[in-house]
N, C-alpha and C positions, 0 to 999 in steps of 0.2 A: 664213463667215468676214468678217474685218473688213479694214481698210483696215491699214497700215503707223502703227505710233507711234512708229517711232526713226528713227534716222536708215538709208541704204541704200547702199551700194556703186552704182558706176554701172553695173557686170556685168551684160548685159542689151540693155542701154537699147538701143535700134531706131533710125535717122531712115529716112525719108522722102519721094520726093516723087513729083509726077504731075505733069504739064503741064493738069489741071484743076481751074478754078476753080468752087466750089462756089454751089450758085444764094444760099444763103443765108451768113453768116461767123456760123454756131453749131452748138452740138453735129450737131443734123439735115440740119446741110446737107454738113458735114463728112463725115459717117457715111453719105451715101450709095452704095446700093448701085450707080452710074454712078462711082463715081471707081473707078480703077484702080492705086495706089502702088507703086510701086516704089523698091527698100531701097537706100538706099547703101550700098557696104560692099567692100574693110573698115575699119572708121570708128576712126581713136584717138580723137579727141579730139568733141568737141560743145561751142561758144561755149556765152558766156550770152547769155541773153535776157530779154529784158521793158520794162519801160519806165523812161524818166525824163521825169521835166517839167523843162522852160524854165523858172527861177526869174525875175521880173521886180524890180527892186527900184525902190523912191518915194521916197528924199529929203523930207519935212515939212519943211522950212522955218523952218515954226515952231516943232517941239520939237528937231531933227536928228536924227531917228531916221529910221532906212534900215526904211521898211515893203517888205516883199514878198507879191508875189499869186505861183499858179500859171500856170503860160504853157502853152505847147504841150504834147502829150505825145509822145515820140520813141522806139519800139523799136525804137532800136539795129538793131547787126548782130551774128548768130552767127559766130563765126571757125571753123571745121569743118576738122579734116584725116582723112583715107583714104590706106591705103595705096595709092600708084598703080598700081590693073588696068586696063586701056584697054580689056580685056570686058566690063566691070562694067557692065551696063546703067542702076542707080542711076548713077555717075561719068559716062555715055553723058550721061543724063540731065541731069545738070551742067552737061558740058560744050554741050549745047545749050539751058542755057536761059541761057547766061552769054552765050551768040552771038545772042539771040532779046530783043534789046535795045529794055527796060521791056515787058517783057511778063512779067505776071506771077504767079508759081506756088505753087502750095499744100505745105508741106509736113507733114510727123506727127511726133510722137516720143513713140515709147511708151517708158514706164519698165517693169522686171520687179521690179516690185512684192509680187515670192513666196510672200504668204502670203494676198494681193486675188482675190477672185473675175473682179475684172477689173480690168488696168492701168490706172495712170496714163498721160492723153495729152494731148499738147497737138498744138493742130493751126494751122498758122500760112500767111498771106498775104505773100507771098515774094516776092523781085528776088534773082536771084543774081549779084551784082554782086565777083564775084573768084573767080578759075584760074589759080594759079597753082604751079606747078608747083616743087617742092622736092626739087633730086638733093643730093649732099653727097660724100664720102668711098670708098672701096670695101665699109667697114664699115654702111656709111646704107641705109636702106631708100627710094627713091623714093614718097612723097610727093602729094597730089596737095590743097593748099589748096584751101577755096573756100567765100565770107561771102555766107550768105542773111540779105539785107536786110528788117528787119519794117515794111509800108507798115499795117499794124492792128494793135489787142491780141490774144494770143493765147489762144486760145480752150481751158479749161484744166477738160477733163473727169476729177475725181477719179477714186480709186481706189472702189473696193466689195465 
């Protein structure tokens, strides 16, 4: 089988969290057998993740031209929403990670690539920087919203 060559639905994707930090921030470090991953469920949405660069402008007074250089990289924050299940081990870990001020956790996103032998996986070094309860009316589902703030570039393992 081969990796997908067309767009895919997010259905089947899973988010995992662990308090274990890898020995190295690469595929080998994150796939260590010493790491025990806990799925966060039921997950409704996973926000975007990746990187943006700060753009630093410089105005050349001789030409009046604005020149730009790429500056620091910021890998942003993933805003996630789960159905609030107080007994879910993943949600318990999310809340504990938020309470553990400035403690890094590892996250793993596994995309269900269907035809692939191995699914695409993204590994993230994160801080849990937000947990809020989303309530509403009688016909609304109680939800837990949380942010995973990325502290370094994601490690992306392509499907095969």
